[in-house]
N, C-alpha and C positions, 0 to 999 in steps of 0.2 A: 151631349157633347160639351166638353169643357170650353169655356170662353177664354180669351187671352188673359183677362184679369185673374180668372180662377187659376190658370196655369202658373202665373207669376206668384200668386199667393201660395200655391201648393209647394213651390220650390223653396219657400222661406220657412216652412214649419219644421219642427224637430223630427228626427228620423222615426221615432216611435209613433208620433201623431200621424206622420206621413203614411206609415204602414196601415194604420187604422182607417185613414181616409181612402187608401187604395182598396182595402177590403170592402168598404162601404160602396165605393164606386163599382167594384166588380159585381157586387150583389145587385146593383141597379142596372148595370149595362153588360151583363155577362155574355150577351149574344152580339156584342159590338166590339171586336178586337181593336178598333181604331179610335176608341173614345178619348184617348189622350191627344189626338191630332186636332189642332185648332182649325187648320185650313180645310174648308169643305169643297172648294172648287179649284180648278187649275186650268192653265192654258195648255192646249193640245192641238196637234195637227190632225184633222179628222177628214175621212172620206164620208161626208155627211149627205151627199146626194149621188144618185146613180147616174153620173155623167162625168166627163173629163174634169180634172181639177182636184185640189185639196184646199181645206179651209182651216184657218186658225180660229179656234172656238174656246169658250169657257165650258168645261165639262166637270162632272163630279170627280173628286179624288177617288181612285179605286180602293175598294175595301180589301184589306189583307186578312186572309183566313188564318186559322190556327197554325198551319204549316207554311205560311207565306212570309215573304219579306216585302215591305213597302220601301221602294228605293227612290231617293231624290235624284233625278237624272242630271248629270253634269254636261255630258257631250254625247252626241249621236253621230253616226255617219250614214250616208245615203247608199242604199243597195239598189240593184237593178229591179228587185221586187217592188220597191217603193215607186220607181218610175212606171212600172206596169200598172200599179194602182192609180197613179196620177193620170196616166193616159187613158185609163178605163178600157183596156183592150179586152179581147174575148176571154182570156184567162181570168182577168180581174173580175169581169162581170159574172162569171160562174163560180167564183171562189170567195169573194169578199162580202161579208154581210155589211149592210149599211144601216146606221152609221157605225164607223169603226175608227178608233185611234190607231194610226199606223206606226211602223218603225220597229226594228228588232235589233239594230246594232247600237250598243250603248255602253257607257260606263257611268256609275253613279255611287252614291253613298247611302248606306242603309239608314232609313229614317225610323221605321218601326219593325218589330219582329212579332210574329204570332206566338201564342202561348206554348206551342209544341216545338218551336224552333230551337235547335241546339247548334253551337258553333258559330253563330253570327250575332252581332250586337250593333245597336245604333252607332253610326260613325265609321263602320267598316267600309272600305273601298271595294266595290264588287263589279264584275261584269256578269252578263247573263247568257246562258244557253237558250236560244230562241225556240227550240223544239221541245214542247211539253209532251211527255210520253205518258202512257196509261199506267205503267207500273205493274200490271197484272197479266199481260200477255206472255206467251212462251219466250219471246226474245227479251223482254224486260226482265223476266224472272231469271234468265240465263246471263244477265249482265250485258246484253247486246241492245241497249236502249236505242241506239241510232237506227236499228232495224224495226222499231215498233210500228205496226201498221195503223195504229190509232193516234198518230202524232198530230198535235195541234200547233200552229205557228203563232208566236207572239207578233202582234201587228198584222196578222193575216186572218186567223180564226178567233182570236181573242185580243182585247185591248193591248196596244203596243206602247213603245217607249219614246215616241216623238211627243213628249209631254213632260210636265214638271215632275210627275211621279209615275212609276210603273210597279205593278205587283206581280211577283212570280213565286213559284214554289221554292222553298229553300234548296231543294234538290237540283234546281236549275241555276243556282248562283255559284260563282267561283270567286274566291278571294283573290283580288288583284294585287300584284306586286307594286307598291307605291313608288318604286324607283323607275317604273316604266312610264313614259309620257302619256298623259291622258288622251291625246289624239290617237296614239297607237292603241291604247286600250279600247277606245271606241270602235276600232276596226278588228277586234279579236274574232268576231263571228266570221267575216270573210277570210281572215288569216287562217282560221280553223279549216275552212274549205280548202285552202291552198295546201296546208300541212297534211290534211287527210288524203288529198289526191296525190301529192308528191311522195308521201311516205307509204303508199299502198304497195310499192314494190321496192326491192333492193336497188339502190342507185350507185353503190360503190363502184367506181371505174366505168360506169355506163355512159352511153351517149343518149341524151334526152331531148326529145322534141316537145315543145309546148306550142299548141295552136290556140291563138287568141291572146293578145297582149292587153287585155283589160286589167283592172286592178288585181284580180286574183291571179291571173297569169303572170303578171309582173312580180307579185309577191312570191310566186312559186320559184322564180329564178334563183334568188339567194338561198332558198331552202334546199333546192337540188344541189347547188354548189357546196353548201355546208354539209350535206349528207354524203358527199363524195363523188358526185357526178364528174365525168371527164369533160365532155362538151355539152353545153346547153344552147339549143337554138330555139328561137321563138318566131312565130309567123303572125302577120296581120296585114291589113290594108290601110291602117290608120297611121300616118306618119308621126302624129303627136305621141301615140302610145308606143310605137316602136322606139322612139327616142327615150321614152320613160323606161322601157325595158333595158336599153343600153345603160342608163343610169343605175340600174339594178345589177349590172355586171354580167349580162348575157354574153356568150361568145359571139353569136351572130343574131341580128334582128333582121328578118327577111320580109320585104314587101312582096307578097306572092303575086302581085299584079305584074311585076317586072322580073322576078327571080324565081328559080325553080329549086325545090328541095335537093334534087340530084346534084345540081351545081354547088350548093352549099356543102353537101357531104364531101364532094371532091375537094373543095377549098380546105376543109378541115382534115383531109386525109382519111375519111371514113370509107370503108370498103364494102360493108355488108348491111348497112341500114341501121336504123335507130333501135336501141335495146328497149327503151321505154318511151311511150308517148303520153302526154297529158293533154286531153282534148278539152278546151275551155271556151271554144267559140260558139258552139251550137249550130255550126254551119254544115249541112250535108256535103257540100262540095269540098270543104276542108277535110272532113272526115274521110271522104273517098280518096283524097290525096295521101292520107296517112298510110293506108293499108299497103300499097305497093312499095313503100319506103321503109317498112319495118324489117328488122333482122328476123330470120326464121326462128320462131319460138318467142318473139317479142311480146311485150305486155303493154296494154293500152288502158289507162284510167280515164273514164268518161264522166266528166263533170258537166260539160255543156249540154243543154237540153235541146235535143233535135226535134224537128217536126215529126209527127206520128207517121207521116208518109215517106220519111227519109229512106232511100234505098241503100243497100250495102252489098258489096261483092263477097258473098259467102264463100266462094271458091278460094279467095285469097286468105280468108280467115281459117278455113279448114286445112288447105294444103300447106300453108305457111305456119300452121299450128299456133295461131295467135291467141292470146288471152285478153278478153275484154271485161273490165270490171266497172260496173256503174257506181258512182259516188254521189251521195246525198248528205249534205250537212257535215257534221263532225262526229267522230267516235266519242261517246260520253263515258268517262271524261279523260281518256287517254290523250286525245288530241289537245285538250286544254292544258294538260300537264306538259306535253311535248312543246307546244308553241310558247308557253311561258319559259321553259328551260332553254329553248332555242334563242329567244331574245336575251335571256340572262347570259347566254354564252356568246353573244355578239351579233346575232341576226338583226339587221336594220331594215325595216320596211318604211321608214319615215319618208324617203323620196317618193313613194307612191301617193302620199297624202299631199295633194297639190293645192287645195283651196280650203278656206275656212270662212264660214258665214255666221252671223247671228241667227238664231232660230227663226226670227220673224222674216228673214229673207229666204225662206225655204224654196219659194217658187223660182227665184233667180238661180238658186243652187241647182235645182232639178233641171232647169232649162240648160244650164251649163253642162251638166252631166249628159243630157240628151245630145248635145252638140258633138260629143266625142273628144272634146279638147280639155280633158281633165283626167286625173286619177281618182283617188278617193276624195270625197268632199265631206268635211266635218261641220256639223251644226253645233253652236255653243249655246247651251241652256243655262249656264251659270249666272248669266245676267239677271235671271229671275229672282235669285236669292241675294243679289247685291244691293 
C-alpha cells in the first residue's frame, strides 16, 4: 500500500517515469485494485452486535474489485429498513449478518475505479442502485433485473453506505446530474420506489388514491400530478405527515380516523371510485378499505409490506375485476432515467426532506424518524473530508 509521502512523490515525477512506476507497482500488487488508496480504515455506522442499536466504528475501507467503483460518500438518507435494523426486530434478526455496515440511500463521488470499469472516472458524482443482482438468471438476461430472485441488498446483505466509502459494481452506479441538490440525490433510492409505483399504470385523467403519507407516499403526490392525474387523495393517521402531503400539492389529505373515503370522493365529485390506488402503508385495515372504493376494473400498485396473515376480500377483487401489482425496488434502469428526467422537468421533492444531521448524530436522527414527526432525514458525511 502506498503511503502518503509516496503518493505525493509519485505525483511530482515525469509522465514517462510515472508510467514505469505504475507498471512496477502493478507487477507487485496485481491482486490489489486499491493499492493507490492511502486510507486503510474509515468511520462507519455498524450493526456490530445482535441487539437493538447501531454503533459508529472504525472499519477497513472496502476493497473495490475489477468491476467495482469505490465511492466516497457525501450524504446519506434514512430508510425504514435502517430503522428496522436499529430496532433489531424479527425481520432484522433473520436477515442481517452481524457485523454489518448499514445504509443504502446515498450520493457520493467516485474515488477509485476497477481495472475493467468503463464510463466512470474518479471525481464523477454518482448515486447507487442498492439491489445487486446476479446477472445470469432468466430475468437478468432478459433485461428485467428488478425481478432477479438472487438479489442482494447494499447495507442489508453486503456492506452499506453509512460510511466514508462504499464499493458497488459499476452496473449499479448512475451518473448524477450535478445541478440536482445533493440532499435530493441522496433520496433517489426511495424516490425510485415512488416513481416505479406511481408509473406502473396510466395516470392521465385518472383519480388516484395513495394510502400512507410517509416520505415515499408524499413523493408520489407530485409524480402523479405531473403524470396527468386529475385528483390525488392521500390517507394517513399522522397529522404531521398529512400536512407534509399538503405541501406536496395533494388535492385532499384525509385523516381516516375522522373522515371516510366515500365522503372525500363526494367532495371531489367522483361518482364511481378510484381508477388507481398506490398502497404504501403496509396496513391490512387500510388495504381492506381500498377495495370497495375502487372503480370496476381499477388497478392497485402494492408497495407497502403486509403481514403474512393479512386477509383480503377476494370476491371484491374478482367481481370488480381489479388488478393488483406488487412493487419492489426500482426498474433497472428505466426508473432511474425517469426520475432524473422528472426532476429536470420540474418535479420538486425537496419539501419531503425535513431534517438534516451530521453523521455522528445518527441516533438522534433515527429516533426522530421513529417519532413520525419527520419526512426524509439526511445525514451529512462531507465533514469527514473537510
